[in-house]
N, C-alpha and C positions, 0 to 999 in steps of 0.2 A: 807394429807397436814399437816404440822407441826403447832401446836398452838403457836401463838406469844403472847408476852406480849401486853396487850391492850395499845393503844397509846392515852393517855388522855391529853397530853400537846400540845399546838398550838404555832407555831412560824409564824409570819406574817411579810412580808417585801414587799415593792413595787419595781417594775422593770419597765423600759421603754418598749414601744412596741417592739423595736428592741431586747432588752434583753429577753423579753418574747418569741419572735420568735426563738431566738437562743437556749433558754432553751427547748422549745417545740421540735425543730428539733433534738437537742442532745438527748432528752428523747426518741423520736421515734426511732432514730438511735440505741440507746442502748438496745431497747426492754423492757424498764421499763413499769410496769403496769400502771403508771400514772405519771404526772409531779411531784406530791408530792413525790412519791416513788423515782423518779430520783433525785430530789433535796436533799431529806433526805440521800440517799446513797452517793451522791457526797460530801455533807458536812461532813458526818461521815467518809468517806474514807479519806478526806483531813486531818483529825486529827489523824486517826489510821494508815495511810499509811506508816509512817516511824518509828513507834514504840516509839517515844519520846514525843508524844502529840502535836507536831508542824505540821505546814503545809508542805507538800512535796515541794510546790512551794517556800516557804520561805527558806527551806533547800537548794534548788537548787540555789537560789539567793545568799545565804551565801557562798556556795561552789564557785560560780563564782567570788564573791568579793575576796575571799582568793586567788584564782588563779590570779586575776588581781594584787593583792598586791605583789604576788611572782614575777610576770613579771616586775612590776614597780621597785621592789627592785633590780632585775637583771640589768635592764636598768640603774638605778642610780649607781650601782656598776661599770658598764662599763663606764659611763660618768664621774664619780668622778675623776679618774686620769687625764682625758682630761681637765676637768675644772680647776684642780689645776695647770697643766702645762700651760694652757692658761693664768691664772692669774699671774703666775711667769714671763711670757714674756711680760706682759703689762707694 
């Protein structure tokens, strides 16, 4: 078994009973050695998963916002001539 760096720092945060149950179930499902091991891996993965130090979930949201902006721009371009024509006839 590989020797790991000693873990001497502690991070503590509170969760609700429901959150704890969700974490425990996910931990068991993933095969993690402990809930702490699961939480540590999940947190570290969220920062290292995309290579730029940000959360993969945030990157996904950013990507979806850009896609929505593109669609909105297309809709506005299509509506713009209709809006101009409608105002000229009013």
